[in-house]
C-alpha positions in Angstrom: -4.0 -17.8 -12.4 -0.2 -16.5 -12.2 1.5 -13.0 -11.8 4.7 -12.7 -13.9 6.8 -10.3 -15.0 6.5 -9.0 -18.7 9.6 -9.8 -19.5 8.6 -13.8 -18.5 5.6 -13.8 -20.8 5.6 -16.4 -23.5 3.9 -16.7 -26.6 0.7 -18.5 -26.6 -0.1 -17.4 -22.5 -3.7 -16.5 -22.1 -4.2 -13.2 -20.0 -6.6 -14.1 -17.1 -6.5 -10.2 -16.4 -6.5 -6.9 -18.2 -3.8 -4.9 -19.5 -4.0 -1.2 -18.8 -1.6 1.5 -20.5 1.4 2.7 -18.1 0.8 6.4 -19.5 -3.3 6.5 -19.8 -3.9 4.6 -16.9 -7.4 4.0 -17.6 -6.9 2.6 -21.2 -7.4 -0.7 -22.0 -4.1 -2.4 -24.1 -5.4 -6.0 -23.9 -8.5 -7.7 -22.3 -8.6 -11.0 -20.2 -8.7 -13.9 -22.6 -5.9 -12.4 -24.9 -3.6 -14.9 -26.4 -0.1 -13.3 -26.1 2.4 -13.1 -29.5 5.5 -12.5 -30.0 5.1 -8.9 -31.4 2.7 -8.3 -28.6 5.0 -9.2 -26.1 7.8 -7.0 -27.0 5.7 -4.2 -27.5 4.1 -4.5 -24.2 7.8 -4.3 -22.9 8.9 -1.3 -24.8 5.5 0.7 -22.9 6.8 -0.1 -19.5 4.2 -2.5 -18.4 5.8 -4.1 -15.4 3.3 -7.4 -15.0 0.6 -9.2 -16.3 -1.7 -12.3 -15.2 -1.6 -15.3 -16.4 -4.1 -18.1 -16.8 -3.3 -21.5 -15.6 -5.1 -24.0 -14.2 -5.9 -25.2 -10.1 -5.1 -21.4 -8.7 -8.7 -20.6 -8.3 -7.9 -19.5 -4.9 -5.7 -16.8 -6.5 -8.4 -15.6 -8.7 -10.5 -14.9 -5.8 -8.1 -12.3 -4.1 -8.3 -10.2 -8.0 -11.2 -7.9 -8.7 -11.5 -7.0 -12.9 -13.6 -4.0 -10.9 -10.9 -3.4 -8.3 -8.4 -3.0 -11.1 -10.5 -0.5 -13.4 -11.6 1.5 -9.6 -7.4 2.0 -8.8 -6.9 2.7 -12.8 -9.6 5.6 -12.9 -7.8 7.5 -9.8 -4.5 7.3 -11.1 -6.2 8.8 -14.0 -7.5 11.7 -12.0 -4.2 12.0 -10.2 -2.5 12.2 -13.9 -5.3 14.6 -15.2 -4.4 16.8 -12.3 -1.1 17.4 -12.5 -1.3 18.6 -16.1 -3.7 21.0 -15.3 -1.6 22.0 -12.4 1.4 23.0 -14.8 2.5 26.6 -14.8 1.5 27.2 -18.5 -2.1 26.0 -17.9 -2.6 27.3 -14.1 -6.0 25.3 -13.5 -7.2 24.8 -10.2 -7.7 21.3 -8.7 -11.4 19.4 -9.0 -11.2 18.5 -5.8 -15.0 16.3 -7.0 -13.2 14.4 -9.1 -10.8 13.2 -6.7 -13.9 12.5 -4.2 -15.5 10.4 -6.8 -12.6 8.7 -7.8 -12.3 7.9 -3.8 -16.0 6.7 -3.8 -16.0 4.3 -6.1 -12.7 2.8 -5.1 -14.2 2.6 -1.5 -17.2 0.7 -3.5 -15.2 -1.9 -5.6 -13.6 -2.9 -2.3 -16.2 -3.0 -0.6 -18.4 -5.1 -3.2 -15.0 -7.2 -3.6 -14.0 -8.1 -0.3 -11.7 -11.2 -1.0 -10.0 -8.6 -3.5 -8.9 -6.0 -0.9 -5.6 -6.9 -0.8 -2.5 -5.6 -2.4 -2.2 -8.0 -4.8 -0.1 -6.1 -7.5 1.2 -2.7 -8.4 -0.5 -0.1 -10.7 2.0 1.6 -12.8 0.6 4.9 -14.8 1.8 7.9 -13.6 4.9 9.3 -15.0 5.9 11.4 -12.1 6.8 9.5 -9.1 4.9 11.7 -6.6 2.0 11.0 -8.1 2.4 7.1 -8.4 3.0 7.7 -4.7 0.1 9.6 -4.1 -2.2 7.0 -5.8 -0.2 3.7 -4.0 -0.5 5.4 -0.9 -4.3 6.4 -0.8 -5.0 2.6 -1.9 -2.9 1.1 0.7 -4.8 3.7 3.0 -8.0 2.1 2.0 -7.2 -1.2 2.6 -6.1 -0.5 5.6 -9.0 1.8 7.3 -11.5 -1.3 5.6 -9.4 -4.3 7.9 -9.3 -2.1 11.5 -12.9 -1.2 11.1 -13.1 -1.7 14.8 -9.9 0.5 15.5 -11.9 3.2 13.5 -14.7 3.5 15.9 -12.7 3.0 19.2 -10.6 5.9 17.8 -13.3 8.2 17.1 -15.8 7.6 19.9 -17.8 11.1 19.4 -19.2 9.4 16.1 -21.9 7.2 15.4 -20.2 4.0 14.6 -21.4 4.1 10.9 -20.0 7.7 10.5 -16.2 6.1 12.6 -15.8 3.7 9.7 -16.4 5.4 7.0 -13.2 5.9 5.1 -13.9 8.1 2.3 -12.3 11.2 4.1 -9.5 8.8 4.5 -8.9 7.8 1.2 -9.2 11.5 0.3 -7.0 12.9 2.2 -4.7 10.1 1.3 -4.7 10.6 -2.4 -3.9 14.3 -1.1 -1.2 14.3 1.3 1.6 15.9 -0.6 -0.8 18.5 -2.6 1.5 20.9 -1.5 4.8 19.7 -3.0 3.5 21.2 -6.2 3.4 24.5 -4.7 7.2 24.3 -3.5 10.3 25.9 -5.8 11.2 23.1 -8.2 14.3 23.0 -7.0 13.3 21.8 -3.4 11.3 19.3 -5.1 14.2 18.1 -7.6 16.7 18.1 -4.3 13.4 15.7 -2.5 13.3 13.4 -5.2 17.1 13.3 -5.4 18.0 13.0 -1.8 14.9 11.5 -0.7 15.3 13.7 2.8 11.4 14.5 4.0 13.3 16.5 6.6 14.9 19.5 4.8 13.5 22.3 6.0 12.3 23.7 2.7 10.5 20.1 2.0 8.6 20.1 5.6 6.6 23.3 4.2 4.8 21.2 1.8 2.5 20.0 5.1 1.3 23.6 5.6 1.2 24.6 1.6 -0.8 21.7 1.3 -3.3 22.2 4.0 -3.8 25.6 3.0 -4.5 24.5 -0.8 -7.3 21.6 0.8 -8.6 23.8 3.7 -12.4 24.8 3.1 -12.0 22.6 0.1 -12.6 19.3 1.5 -13.9 17.9 4.5 -11.7 18.8 7.6 -10.9 15.4 8.4 -9.0 15.3 5.3 -7.7 18.6 4.6 -6.1 17.5 8.6 -4.5 14.3 7.1 -2.4 16.5 4.9 -0.9 18.7 7.6 -0.5 15.7 9.9 1.1 12.8 7.8 4.4 13.2 8.9 3.8 13.2 12.8 4.9 10.3 14.1 4.0 7.8 16.9 7.2 8.2 19.2 6.9 12.3 18.7 9.3 12.6 16.4 7.7 13.7 13.3 6.5 17.7 12.1 4.6 19.8 12.4 4.7 21.0 16.0 1.5 22.5 17.8 2.0 26.1 19.1 1.0 25.8 23.1 1.0 28.4 25.8 4.1 26.0 26.7 6.0 26.5 23.9 5.9 24.1 20.2 4.5 20.9 21.0 4.9 17.9 18.6 2.0 15.3 18.6 2.6 11.9 19.6 0.4 8.8 20.0 -3.3 8.6 19.8 -3.0 13.0 19.9 -2.8 11.9 16.5 -5.6 11.6 14.4 -6.0 8.1 13.9 -6.2 8.7 9.6 -3.0 10.6 9.8 -1.4 7.3 11.5 -2.5 5.2 8.7 -1.8 7.4 5.8 1.9 8.0 7.6 2.3 3.9 8.0 1.3 3.7 4.3 3.6 6.7 3.4 6.6 5.1 5.0 6.1 1.6 3.2 5.4 2.9 -0.5 7.9 5.0 0.1 10.6 2.0 1.0 9.6 0.0 -1.8 9.5 2.8 -4.3 12.0 5.2 -3.1 12.0 9.0 -4.3 14.0 9.7 -7.6 13.5 12.3 -10.1 11.3 11.9 -13.1 14.1 11.8 -15.6 15.3 8.5 -14.2 14.0 5.4 -14.9 12.3 3.5 -11.9 14.4 0.8 -10.2 12.7 -3.1 -9.3 10.9 -2.0 -6.1 11.9 -3.6 -2.7 10.3 -6.8 -2.2 6.9 -6.2 -0.1 8.7 -8.6 2.9 11.8 -6.7 2.6 9.9 -3.2 3.4 7.2 -4.7 5.7 10.1 -6.6 8.1 12.1 -3.0 7.9 9.0 -1.4 9.6 9.0 -3.8 12.4 12.2 -3.0 13.7 13.6 0.2 15.2 13.8 3.3 14.3 10.5 2.6 11.5 8.6 0.7 14.0 9.2 3.1 16.9 7.1 6.1 14.5 3.7 3.3 13.4 0.6 2.8 15.4 1.3 -0.6 16.1 -2.2 -1.8 15.9 -2.2 -0.1 12.3 1.2 -2.0 11.6 -1.2 -5.1 12.3 -3.7 -3.5 9.7 -0.8 -3.3 7.2 0.4 -6.9 7.8 -3.5 -7.8 7.4 -3.7 -6.5 4.0 -0.3 -6.4 2.3 0.8 -9.9 1.5 4.7 -10.5 2.2 4.6 -12.9 -0.4 0.3 -12.2 -2.7 -1.4 -15.2 -4.3 0.1 -15.6 -7.4 3.9 -14.7 -6.7 6.1 -17.3 -7.7 8.5 -17.9 -5.6 11.4 -20.8 -5.3 11.4 -22.7 -1.5 14.6 -23.4 0.5 14.5 -27.0 -0.6 14.5 -26.0 -4.1 10.9 -26.5 -5.4 9.5 -23.4 -7.6 5.7 -22.6 -7.3 3.2 -19.6 -7.1 1.5 -18.7 -4.0 -1.7 -19.7 -3.4 -2.4 -18.6 -0.2 -1.3 -17.0 2.6 -1.9 -16.6 6.5 -2.3 -13.4 7.8 -1.2 -14.7 11.4 1.9 -16.3 10.1 2.4 -13.8 6.6 5.5 -15.3 5.7 4.4 -18.9 5.8 2.4 -18.8 2.8 0.7 -21.8 1.0 2.9 -22.4 -2.2 1.5 -24.8 -4.9 4.6 -26.5 -7.1 4.6 -25.2 -10.9 7.3 -27.7 -13.0 9.0 -25.8 -15.2 8.7 -22.7 -13.6 10.7 -20.0 -15.3 10.6 -22.0 -18.6 7.8 -23.3 -20.8 5.1 -23.4 -17.5 3.3 -25.7 -19.9 3.8 -28.9 -17.1 0.3 -29.8 -14.9 0.8 -28.3 -11.4 2.1 -30.5 -8.8 1.2 -30.6 -4.7 0.2 -27.8 -1.9 2.9 -27.0 0.8 1.9 -25.1 3.6 4.7 -23.7 5.0 2.8 -23.7 8.8 3.3 -26.9 8.5 6.6 -27.2 7.3 8.5 -24.3 10.0 11.8 -26.3 8.7 11.5 -24.5 5.0 11.2 -20.8 4.0 10.7 -18.8 0.9 14.4 -18.2 -0.5 13.1 -16.1 -4.0 10.1 -14.1 -4.6 9.7 -13.3 -8.1 12.9 -13.2 -9.3 14.5 -11.6 -5.4 16.6 -12.9 -2.7 14.7 -12.8 0.2 16.4 -15.7 2.7 17.0 -12.8 5.1 13.6 -10.9 4.9 11.2 -13.1 6.9 10.0 -12.4 9.8 7.6 -14.9 12.2 5.0 -14.1 14.9 6.2 -15.0 18.0 4.7 -15.3 21.7 6.6 -11.5 22.5 5.1 -10.4 19.1 2.0 -12.2 18.0 0.5 -11.0 14.4 -3.1 -11.0 15.7 -5.4 -8.5 14.7 -8.4 -10.4 15.8 -7.0 -10.4 19.4 -6.2 -6.7 19.1 -10.4 -6.2 18.1 -11.2 -8.4 21.0 -9.2 -6.4 23.6 -10.6 -3.2 22.3 -14.2 -4.5 22.3 -13.9 -5.6 26.2 -11.9 -2.7 26.9 -14.6 0.1 25.1 -14.9 2.3 27.9 -11.4 2.3 28.5 -9.4 5.5 26.9 -6.0 4.6 24.8 -3.3 6.1 26.4 -1.5 9.5 24.5 1.9 8.6 24.1 4.1 6.8 22.7 5.0 3.4 21.6 3.0 0.2 23.5 4.8 -2.9 25.2 2.7 -5.1 23.9 1.6 -4.6 19.8 -0.8 -7.9 20.4 -3.0 -5.9 22.8 -3.7 -2.9 21.0 -3.5 -0.7 23.9 -1.4 1.8 23.6 0.7 2.7 27.3 0.5 6.0 28.7 4.5 7.0 29.5 
């Protein structure tokens, strides 16, 4: 199968995955196996359906990365968010049903654990009309993906817990989906100003973390509640809120910040780059290409704000060029990504698709593994020029999550330092300073 923008769809194509209603996330518009007709394509485009999965021969590896169970669980999470937003309108005045959030998160965790090959960010989900709700759903999903991938790090960072409990990510997902719930308590003009400017450091907007924490404290697990309060704290100590101590106000840094809050902070930054805040009345702009967002996160100042082990975890679950993505290589070949390498994420395996962008009815060509052809690179991905966005592993900065795991296991008795930026992200050991 391959992933196409709805505008690229042609009559006669067969859906490989179901299509969900953008405004009613749990409602299926078309089921897998449906053959597209011209009027159907026009209706999907008018409804705002962003992407479609189309059947195409000899792309079985792509199918392994997609799970209907995971997509359905993500859609249900979106629906819970949408329903909660409606219930919180001033004219309704209902309280949030935290049990519904927890059920949705547990179902999503189970779906991901049942389908480990599909525990990747392969496609974006659309459904919540309000950008803050879309953001909450995305951050929750990405946080869960990271948490499941770096379970060894959760054990290391939560040594007082039994290993199975330390690896449990249900509270991580619950805190992530509610991380911005305090925004619902802000004055409307404050929210409008934030959505127009994107300034998360504006003094009045910063109050949302405390307002949200006051809402959820005592209603959900304390670990999940702490995410709501601390998800804007940064690894270099430049975030907020600070903690009052006998010596004044102390801003946590490094591993003084709970590992769950560090994960949500990274997911929050990634999604905010790809989908910048916007007023609900303004139509959404195309998302920033994933590869561009990941590269920006690897460079200062953003790289200083993120736990480097968690950034490696993000790279391990968010492919710059997800399987199914249509691409063009620097030699002019057009094709679709079939596989990727977490240790060299910008050098995927690409199968040539003759006629891509036109009829897409020719048999596929040969595969090209870009790891074996360093002279080639991806220059266009899903219609975006990305020739300047690629980044590569090096001896100084290897993308080696397994190496991090080995280092932590070998030094299980040694503490990780409590501050700032590590000098070697591949070591997995933050240096004191």
